[in-house]
N, C-alpha and C positions, 0 to 999 in steps of 0.2 A: 893498662893504656888503652885508650879508645882513639881509632882513627875512622874517618868519614869519607865516603866517596858519593859525588853527585853524579846522577846519569840521567840519560834521556830515554823514556820509556817507548816513546814511538816517533814517527815523522812529525806529528803535529807539536811534539813537546818542546821543541827549541823556541818557536815564536811565543808559546806560553810562557816559558821560563823567563822571557824577557818583557812579561806583561806587568805593568803597575798595579799594585794592589795596596791601597792605603799608603802610598808614598814611597813604597820600596818594591822592587821586582821580586817575582816568586823565587827566581835563583838566588838574589841576595838573602831573602828570607830563609831559604833552606841552608845557606851557608852559616847564618848567624844561628839558626836552630843548632846546627852541628856543633858550631863552637860553644854554645850555652850548655849543650848537653855535656861539654867535657871533652870533646874531641881535641888531641893536641895536633893533629895534622888532618887537613881536609884536600882531597884531590878532586879535581873537577875537569872536564874536556875543556880545551881551549876556546871551543865554538861558543862557550857561554859568556866569553869575555867581551863586554861591550862598555859604553860610557857609563852606564847605572852602576855596574859592578866596580868600576874603577873609582867612581865618586865614594862608594861604600868603603873601599879599600883606603883610600885617603883619610876618611873620617875614623876608621877603627883600624888603628895599627895592629891590634892583637889579631884580628881576622887576616889582614895582609901577611903577617907573618907564619899564621898557619896554613894559608892557602897555597896550593901547588897545582899548576896547571899541567894537564896531559895533552898529548898529541898523537898522532897516528903511529908515531914511532915509538912511544914510551914503553918501556919493559914493565911487565907486571912487578909488584913490589915483592921483596924478599920476605919469607915468612919470618915472623917473630912474634913474641909474646904480646898479641894486640887483638882486641875485638874491633869488628868492623860495623860502622852504621851505614846502612844503604839508604839514601834518600833520593827520590825522582825530583828533579829541578823543576818539574810543571805541577807540584803539589804543594800545598800549604800544610805544613806539618809544624804545630807549635811544640815548644820544648816540654810542656806538660804532658803532651801526648806520648813522648818517649819514655816517660817515668816507668811505666809498667814493662817496658822491653828491657830497660836497662837494670831494673831490679832483680831479673831473673839470674840465677849463677851462670858463669861462662860454661862452654861446652857443647851447647846445643844452640842452633839458631832459633830465634825468637821473632815472629812477623806479627805486624799489625793486623788485626783481624780484617778482612776484606780486601787489602791491599793487593794480594796477590791474584785474586779473582780478576781485578781491573788490570792485571799484567803491569802494576806500578808499584811493586812490593816496597814497603817500609819495614826494614829488619835490622837487627843485630845479630852478627854471626860471628863465630870463632875464628874463622879464616876469610879473607879476602875472595872475592869472585874468582872463579877458575881462570888460569891463564889463557884458556881458548877464548874467552870472552873480552879479554882486556884491549886487543887490536880495535874491535868495533866499539867499545866503551870508551876508550881513550879518543877516538876520532869522533866522538858525539853521535854515533849510530843509534838505532832503535835498539835497545838491549833488554825492555821490560819482559817480553815474552820468556827469553832465555834466562834471565834471572829468576823469574817466577818458576821455571821448570826446575832449575838448579835447586832452590829452596825446597820445592815440593819433594824432590828426592832425597833431601836431607832429614825428613821426618821433623819439621820445625814446631815448636810451640807456637800457639796463636794467643794474642793478647788482645783485649778490647782496648779502643782509644779512651785515654783519660784526660784527653783535651781536644782543641780544634784540629781537625784533619780533614782536608778537602781536596780531593782529586779535580783538578781545575779543567781537565778535558771534558769535552762536551758542552751543550748548550747552557749558558748561565753559569759557567764556571767561575769567572771572575766575580760576579755579583754574590755567589755563594762564599767565596773565600773572604770577600769583604765583610760579609755579614758575619762570619765565624770569627773573624778577627775583632769586630766591633762589640761582640757579645763577651770579650774577655777584658773590656775597659773599666768596668766596675771593680771597686776595691771593697773589703771586708768591711772598712769604715763607713761606708755609704750609709746614710740615714734614708728614711723613706721619702725626705723632700728630695734628697740627691737621685734616688732611683726613678721617682716619678717626674721630677721636673728638671733638676739641673743637668743630669746625664742626657736626657732626651734632647735637650737644647745644645748642650755642649758639643754632642757628636756632630750635629749639623755644622758648627763651627770648625770643628776638627777635621772633617772631610774636605774643607776648602784649605786649611792651614797645611795639610799634608802636601798639597801640590805647590807650596810656596818655599822659599829659603829661610823663613822664620824659624828661630830657635825656641825651644820651651822656655827658657829663661827670658827671652824678649817678650813672650806672651804673659809669663808671670808679671813682668814690669807693667804690661798693660792692664792686668786685673789690679795691680797697686794702684794705678792711676784712677781707675774707675772706683775703687774702695775709697780712695781718699777723697774723691768728689762726693760720695755717699755721706763720709763723715762731715764734710762741710756743710751739707744740707741739714744734717742733724744738729749742728752745732748753733744753738740759739734758734731752734727751728721753729718755723710757722706750719700750720697743717699743710699748706701746699708744698713746702721744701721738704717736710718729714715724708710726705708721700713719694715725692721724687727721690728722696734718700733710700726708701725701700725698694723701689724700682732699680736704682744704681747698684744697691747691695745685691739683689738677686743676680743683676747682670755680672757683677764681680765675681759671684760664686760661680757662674756658668764659665766665664772665661778662666777661673782658677782651676776648673775641672779640666779645661782643654789642654792647659799646658801639660800636665800628666798624661793624657790621653796622647797628646803629640809626641811626648818622649817615649812612652812605650811602644807606639806604632813605628817610629823611626828610628829606634835603637839609640836615643840620646839620653837615657836615663844617667844621672850622675849625682854624687853625694852633695855636691854645691847646690844642684838644682833642687833637691830635696830640702836642704835648709833653707835656701832661698824661698821656697814655697811656705814653709811653716812660718818663716819670719814675717812674710807678709800677711798671712792669715792672722797672726798675732797682732801686728800693727793696726789692721783693719778692725778687727773684733774689739781690741782695746779701745780704739779711737771712737767707735760707735757707742760703747757703754759710757764713756766719758761724756760724749756730746750729748746723749741723752740725760745724763745726771745733770749737766749744766742747764739743759732747756727746761728741766722740771723746775728749777729756779731756787734760790736759797743756798745757805751754806751747807745745810744738812744734806740735801740732795746732791750738792756738787761733791760733798766728801763721799757720799754713797757711790756716785759715779766713779771717783778716783779708786775708792777700794774695789769696785767691780773691775775697772781696768787692770789693776795690780792683780786681782785675781786670775784674768784671763791671761796675763802675762806669765804668772807663776806656774799656771796650769800647762801652758805650752813649754816653759822650760823644764818642767819636772816630769 
């Protein structure tokens, strides 16, 4: 069993924990990281409780169930067969970053290389922080140096980061955290065109979208509308409308990338959204192929366009 504790490393950490980074605060990101790392229980000082956290809890019932608030009078947890994940609420720690720490066998503390040097350790331990630290930790006091000293005395293993990790304290911390998150938005299926054009443009759109209440599925429907306009331009096209269709199709692809980026940045991934996304892709691509065949003229080219559209559909299905 894995349990997690969020803490504040120093006095500057509390306002940082409430800083918005790509649509969600650092504290919310730390909570979701713990949840996705497999923590069945997450404890955090109640001073982190704010409107942004409450909105996240309403949107994520599983997080609300796992999260437990601490106050100055909270007693240390009873010992039990659990590993403890220590996360500073003022740092960006991606779930992938924890893979190396969690892969080590239980029995000895494992720390993220460099995090103890900054007195904001990211670690997995076989026991919770010592009872003497809990009053300050639960009250939201600065416990980073004390935790780093405790871990150093336990002769921990050190593991390098295998994913994004940013200590947001210091100048430019928010910008560094945003850059680290944006670097995770590409997917293995991205083509060269995606990497060099679509992603560069979609990230500009996504930066604005994360500050709105639009959902990824709503953005997907916008990409569908643009894609349908591109199909209309290719249906019996003239040179001018075909050029407009190319531009609209490129824009549809860019917006299509933004819906996934928005979902990943704001923790709104869903099976329905994934199915909606590939369905829209299939409709747009099949419609474009059919429209090009019809524009070419004649029964033969129309048949070839229909066969191509069927191929696109079957490819997506299988």
